[in-house]
Steps between C-alpha positions, in 0.01 A plus 500: 500500500855550614728785408875468556722804481816336632564221251415435137547137401581428138256209478216686679446202723671613818456771759727631770355549847638683799460238771545526873456141617847364413670327788818684409528823307688515170858565586688795368729404211545443129270244343593345166480162328150358538364831621242664273635840588873576492519773756612564851237464770479696820348314799161615366276485309425131538422377149348170395409390149175316432409328176135541400345213301169526321235274652383224269135577591339793677200454730304760695598584852270352765191696597532717811203549729357852469300649786230759430617846611225721638572873470361742764561866414461751780131585563373838376286710734315797355262756653268489200148362526419164351531130562811323622643237266734206485598456136665200346810560286552280191673165533834481321640155419845529344616203289796414283596198290789260480594278210493125556712366213437141603124537448538778241254726684485831676393456861331766713654611829318727749733772624267685739135557588368808672193710567362709779242744626490870574303665779330841482332639814273803459424694814279785375172333595550492878643690797819330618446448874871443554626811320207725595350364823161629618511815716168464681296228664232481231755443221691253717183292551439495124866414429511207744170365364621533139828326575331221695247445220743467210523121510133413536301800382480664160877539491654845497353771718568873523790424733766252391880481457735465205686230692189282514430543129862405430464185714184411302677543165818323615278206595380494139860517381589199713212314336656569158843392622385174654281415200772574246763291679256211544374491142851533356576162649147357488469553124857369444563791264878463490477129425242553227694779333823302510329206332471716187744430217555635148664309217842637407428406139193727492639777724857569397614780733477560874332843473202354313477213752502746792228714337279192460556392862432857617156485339433169671607654832266800448202270444600291804531811718149619403345159571692508829358842587142399418523209744638729773238770430220242515624395843554855634156611384343214695642623833230692695546875537198625697497655849564216741739325259875470549619818324270703726615304805859587410403867488308471828805362682694813406209735571482370856832665584347839415178415684694434820682831465171684464357325807807602704462863385132489595587374849755778546254768385212357699281417197295239681257427213771370267463119461782297657452175306742396226393265219662158508655437156363204310699233320785638289742216433557352253407753229441217250282271708308328219630186331710419317746771616440433868446123484709415195232298323595411145200639319445810294369803687330659200167590655243241413203625305198432717138529405378852576195701392730791408658451154758701308510549121726682257243690295702743284857489363453758224737742678756236599773657284423834663562348843162406643237229509150485647390227740160432648382360832170315481296371792360169375366396840179561689637727773669845487879502483718786624841596359735789576412801283864607488618387155651785302812570293710539817380191686411253222845337499452403865168327432582344161782291358492496119712261294548455123613162365583376150445152363879455479545553873590868531343670799495857633337669799317814393487674838691822554532414868439193713456498873270567790320826583395598853210742486534784750121537535189280502427350160214602274280213380277413205218247543391295199144370504427158344548526124673839525825578319772754572767583241833668564791595273845393621844588363737259323868578457659383173855617571636144523304357208673436165206621294666434163632159596168389647277606209539159339378321812159428643485651849298438814423792731431410862410727784447403863318708759630461854351646815563426869381835637163642594210423733221262396619486141638246253841374609700278267598475134308527171649411161412593142666417166454586137680438171685795356681580174747788515 
C-alpha cells in the first residue's frame, strides 16, 4: 500500500513522489498552464506525477528460496545434579498466500522456516577439575585417570569439567543443525508447500486461505521433525562415540594442566599420558546427511527378538499410556532401566494422526539426554514382558475437532546408549478414538 500526504488527485489514479534522480532540478518559478498545481516552486522538493493503472490480471509474485534458520540460544549451566540435555525447539514454518487471478486460486508462499536446540549442562554430579583442581597427589591421580577415561570408559567419573560436558552437548546441537538443514532441502518442503492451492470460489477471503495453509504448514513441520528425530536418534551416543570424543578433546586441556601441576609439586605417581581423542567430525556422519543419498532416513524396522506394544490407552485423555516390552526370542535381552516420567520423552517419540492427515507430536520435550552416571539395566528373559507408563502431552491436540476422526497412535522407542543392551528402534501402533 502507498500513502501520499503531499498530493490528493481528484481521480485517485495518480501519486506524487519526491524524486532525487532528475538530471536537472525543478527550477524556481511560477508554473501554470498544463501544470497540475498552480503554485510557485522553490528549487526543491523535486516532484513528479505518476499515473497508476490497474493491471488487467494479477498473478502471484515468484517464489523466493527460503533457507532453514537454526536458532542456538546461549547454553545454560547449572550446579544442580542431574543429566545434561540438548533439547529440540519446535519447528516454525511461516506461510502466507497470494491470489492468482489468472488461475482463480490462492497460492501458498513460504515466508520463513526455523527451529533450534537448547543446551542445559548440569554440574552437580562431579568435581570440576578446572575450577577446583586436586590439592594432593592421591586426588590428582584419580582426576587424571577419570579425565583420561571419559571417552572410552563408562563415561563420567568423579572428576570432570563443565567445559567438556558443554562440548559434548554442543556436538549434539550441531547434529540437530546439520540434520535440519539437510532435511529441509532433502524433503523439498518449500516446493511441496508452495504446490498447494485453494480455489478462490470456495475460499473467498485471504484470512481463511492463510488459516488453511497454516494448518498444512503445521502438519508439514511435524512430519519434517519426525524425519529429523529418526535420524538424530540413530546417531550413536555411547562412550567411544563422537559426542564423547568431542568432550575428551576439551578434557585433555585440563589433563595437561594437572600433569604440569603434578610435575611442579613433585607428584611422581600421577600418570603423564593424555588420551588421544577419537573421531569427531563430521557430527552427522551417517547417510544421507553426510553422503547426500536420496533415500529416507526413517530408521528401518529390522527383525529383533525384542518387541514393543501399546497395551493400555485408558488414561490417554489424562496424559499417559502404557507400553510393554516383550522378549520373543530365545536369549536374554537387556535394556536401560531408566524410563520414568522425567526421561521417557528422550526414549520415546509418540505421534497422533487422523485419517484426514492431521498429525501432532505428543512429547513434552524432544532431544538427547547424557546420563551423568552409569546406567541401570533390566534384563528380560525369553518370554518375559516389562510394562512402563509414559506421558503424552495433549496441549497441541484439537480434541473437539478431532473427535469425529479415526486416529492412529504411534510410539517409537529409541536407544543408542548402554552397554550390552538393545540399541536401535522399536515401533508400536494402535487405533484410538478420542
